[in-house]
N, C-alpha and C positions, 0 to 999 in steps of 0.2 A: 343490479341488473341494469345495467347499457336499456339508457330510453332513446325516442325514435329522436330525442333533438340531438343527441349525444351521437346516433348514425346519422345526423347532418349537418355534425360540426365536423367530423371525421372525414365527409367527404366531399364539405366544400360548400354543398348547397342549401338550401332550407327546407323546412321542416317538410311544405308542403309536397316541395322534391320526393320529395324521399317517400310519402304517402301516395303519390302515382305510381311511382316505380314498385311497392309494393303490391298494390292494386294493378298490376299488368296494363298501367293508361298510354297506349302507341301515342301521344304528345311530349314523350319525352329521351334524349335521344340518345343513342347507343352509346355512346362515348362517356355521359351522364347515369347512364342504368349501370353498366358496368362497377361503377366510383363506388356505387350507394350500392350494392350488393357487395361489395368489394366490403367496401364497409359493414356492410353486416355481417355477416363471415366473420372477419378478423376481431368484431367486437362481440360477436355468437351475441344478437338480439335477435329477440323473437315474440314479433304480434302478436299483441291484445288480442284474441281470437272472437271477445266478447266487443269489445270495444270495435275491433274490424267490422264484424258482421253489420252493426248498427249501423253503417256507414255503406254498407253497400248493397245489405240486406241479401247477405250470405249467410253461414256458417260452417261451410262448408264436414257438416255431418250430416250421414244421414241413419232414419230410423230401420231398424229391422226387428217386427213382430214374426215372433218363431212360433208354432205349435207346439211344442214339448222342446223343450233345451235338456231334457232328462234320457226322448230317443237322441239315440247316438248319428242316426243320420242327422236333423238339424243341428248338433253339435258341430259334426262334420262340418254341414252347408255354409254356419255361424261362423266358424274358423275361414272358410277360403274366400270369404266375403268379404270380412274383415284385413286380410291376407291384401284382398286384391282394392280396397278403399286407400288404405294406407300405400299402395305404390302410389296414388292417384291423388295425396295427400288429403284423403277425406277421412275418416273420423266415422265410427257406430255405438249408435246406441240399444241395446240388443233390450225388447220386452220379451217375456216367456209367457204367454196366453194359455198353457198346461190343459190349451182343452176346449176348452174355455169361451162364450163370447165376451161375455160383460170382461172377464179380466184381458182380450183381446181389447176392445173401444178402451176399458180404464189407459193400456198402453201407448193406445194410438190418441189420443185424447191428449197424455202426458206428453206423447214427443212433440205432436203438432205444438201444444204451451211450449216448449223449448226450440221454439221455430227450427226444427229439421229443414235442412234443404228437399229431400224425399224421403221417401217410404217404400223398403222392400216388406210388405205382408208375404205370407203360408198362412192361407184364410183358415178358417176354422171351423166345423160345424155351418158350411153354407156362409159362414163372412156374418156379419157385426153392424147395428143400426149406425155408427159413428165409423167403424171402415170404411162402409158403404158411401157413409156420404161428404169424405173427403174424395172417394175415386172422384163424384158424380161432381163434384166442384173444381174441378181440375189440378189438383193438387198434384205433383209429380211422383206416378202410385207403378210399381212393377211387382208382378202373380213373380211367386218361383214357386217353385216345384204345383204346385194348389193354385186353381182358380176359380173363380167366380164370370159366371156368364146373367146377363141380365141387361132390363135398360140404361143405358150412363156409361155401361164397364166393356163394352169394348174395344175401344180406344185406350184399354190400358194392357204394356206387353207382358206378356206369357213364358213363363225360362223355365220350360217345365223336360220331364224324361218320357219320351214314348216308353211304353215298357210293354207292348202290346205283344212284339218278335223275339222278344224273352219268356215270356209269358211261353208263346206258343213251343217255343225251343227248350221249355219245362217240360209242357205236358209232351211233347216227343218223348225228353228223356223219360219218362214216363212211363208213361205206352213200354218202349224200349228194353226198361228192367219191369215188366211185365205188372206194374199197377195196375188196375181196371175200376175200383170202387178209390173215387177222389173226395178230396174233400176241402174248401177252402176256409178259414176264419179269414172276414171280411172287415174293412174298417167304414171308416161309420156311411148312410149310405147320403148324407147330407155333406160330403167333402166329393171330390169330385177325381180323387183317387183312387176313392172307397168304392164307384162304381168302379171309373175303370178299369179296375184287376177285374172287378169280377163277370163281368161286360167281356172280357177281354179272356179272361181264363174258362167260362163256356162258351164260347165260338169255338179254341183250339181245342176245345175236347170230344164238341159235336165233330168237330173237321178230321179226327181221329174213328169217328165211328162210338163215342163216348156220353152220356147225359151227367149231365150236376144236377140230379135231385135237391128238393126241396129244403129235405131231414139232413143234407150235407152243404149248407151254408151255415153257418153261423155269423150273426154280427157280432164283430167287436167293436174295440173305439182307440184301437192303435198300440193299446197297451197291457201289461202282462195279463193283468190281471183276467183281463177278457181272454185275452188266450187259452187260461187256463181254464176259464170256465165252460168257453168252446168245443173245447178237449174231451170235458167230464160227459157232456151232451153226446158228443160224438161217439165218444168208446161205450157209452152205456145203451146204445141206438144193439138190435139184435142179429145188424151186421154190419157192424161200425167201418168207419172204414179204414183203408190197409195203406195211403196215403194222404196227409195232411201238406194244404198247402195254408203256408198262415201269410196273410198279406202284408204286416213285418215285422220288423228285424224283433221288436221288443211282446208279441203276441206269442210267435214265434217261440222263446224261450218260456213265454207262458205254459206253451203248450208241453216242451219238454221236459220242463215242471210235475203238473199233470199225468205222464204217461209213462215217468220214470217213480212221482211216488202207488202207482198203480203198476207197481213190482215188474212192467213190461218192457223193452228194447226196442232202441231204434239203431237201427235199422228191422229188424228182424222179424217184431210184429210190429212198427206202424213206419213207415217213411214222414221225414218232416223235409219243409224245406218252405225258404223264404224272402216277402220282396222285400229289398232295402240289405244287398250283406255290408258287415263291418266285420272292420281290424282282426277281429278278434271269433270270429266264428271256427278259421282257423284253428282255436285251439279247445273247443268243446269234444269230445267224448259223445259220438264221433263226429267229426268238423262238418258243418253242416252245407248244403248245397242251397245259390244263394241268388238270389237278381240283383245285379250289383247295377246301380245307380255312379252316373259319371259326378260327384256332388261336388267335387273342386272342380269343374267346370260351369255346373250351375253356378257358380256362386260367381265365378269371373262374370260368366255369362250377363246375368241381373245386376250388375256392380255398373257393369260398360251399359247398360242398357237405362239405368234409369240417370247417372251417368249424363246421356246424352239427351236422357228429357231436361232435367234441372241446367246445364249449359245451352237452352235452344234448340238441339238436332233432338230429330226427328226417330225415334227410339223400333227398332222388330220385334216379333214374336222370334227365339227360338225354340226348338225344339231336337234335343239331343237322343240320343238312344238310350237304352237299358245294352243287358247283355247277362250269360248265363255263367254262374259258375258251378263248375260242379266236382262233389269233396265224396263223402261218404256217405249221407242222413239218408236216403233216400234207397239201400243197395248195391252201390258202384262198388266192383271190385278192386280191394286196396292196391295203389300203383305198386310197381316193384321199384324197389331202391336201388339208384344207380349204384 
């Protein structure tokens, strides 16, 4: 493997000059820079990232702490973050909090010990002490999908999706199909997305002259088992709902499992819709109507904002829009084939 001295010898310059070129120092003349970069390419030289970080105080590594790697939304988000970072010559180290604040703190501590340049976080359960301390200490940080409000956190950019318009479109869709008793499997109340989706659903129902009754609100945790548990309670009511909205995809799958386990059918016996569309919802029977987030755009915007902070530029919060994707799980008529 070629060393930096081999590059210097090939380009006819000193090792110090090669180092300045690799660190993009402005004092190097254009023709010298070209010779050094040509030597780097000819020899296939790759700088040692660890040694380089000791000189520049940068590792060109970003940390990403996601709430649940088994959730297809976060899996897709992590991929989009990695793709966007790689295009800008950054690497990404991922930590899975599994919706647990203690694991979130473990990953934040580990990533900070590895001297990452900045941190992307989708906070679980309202945050955790280490993550909050890092944010308040000025660590370059961006919240993605979820966020935390509080003293010292207002300067942390938030890259998120506004789902209110899509939720309103879903309620209008359910009403048009004749559904009147509707229920929601909510996410954790400690998360911003958990609260926001319930509030938006309740407001939209009122706009269409319907109420969201307390026994039609079930507290889930964004995981499949809670979707099944809440659905069981709904179906045991004297007047069960005729439509269920799950505030994420995994809880929707848990709901479908419970409906089928009772010998009931979607949508003939109960309609089902979900927040967070995933590619294989088109392959379920029936295909599930869902609200889709622009996951790729979220990941790209989050990386752009974080690298702006890392490189000393200001970064702003970004809010994108979700959209309703109608299929056949709410009683929609089957589309005729061309």
